[in-house]
N, C-alpha and C positions, 0 to 999 in steps of 0.2 A: 503495499501501498504507501503511497506518497505521504500519507501521514508519520512516518516514525519518525522517534526522537532523535536523529540523527540527522533527517532531512528539517528537521525545527532548530536547532541548536547550528546548523551550517550557514542558513537563513539569519538566522542571527548576527553568525559569530563574523559573517563575510564582512559587512560593513564596519566592523571596528576593527579588522583587519586590513582594512583599506587605508581607513582615518588612520592607523595607527604607520602604516606606510607612510603616507602623504606628511605625519608632522613628525616620520624621523625627519625626509631630505630636505626639514628645514631647520637642522639643528647645525648650530656653529660648530667650528671646531675650538677647539684650544685658544684664548689669546694669540698665544709665543708663536703660534700656524700662519697668522698676519698680519702684513706690513700695513702701517698705518692706512697707504690710499686702496688696499685691498677692500679695508671700511670704510672709509669712503664712499669707494665704489657701490658698496653693497647697502649705504648708505640712503643715499642718494637709489635705488633701483628702490627702495623702502618708504622714499620721499620725510626721508628723515633729513633735517637741520645739522649738518656738519661743520657750523659755526655757534657761538654762545655770544649774543652780540658781536663786540670785532673780534676777539678772540675765538681760535680753531678750538676743537672739542680736542681732547686728549685720548688716545686708542681708549683706555681702560671702558670711556663714557662712552663713545661711537659703540664700542662693544659690546659696553650693557646694554645701550638702547634698541641695538639690533636683536639681542637676546630677547628683551619682553616683547619689540614689535612681534619676534617670531611667534612666540609664544602664547599673543593676545589674538594674532593671525590667523 
């Protein structure tokens, strides 16, 4: 029959597995793997500002903001 427990479990788990895979692709590497210019480029792709007033944001601040962006989107 088509209503087996296995079929129901697969129906419920398949979207969760897809969500987990799509979220995994948005994880950042450790900060040491990035140069400041790499983070500026990622920030631009996320429509995040790279400056705080007249001053450039630090590598750590950009990394944290990008990570927060990925967690919320």
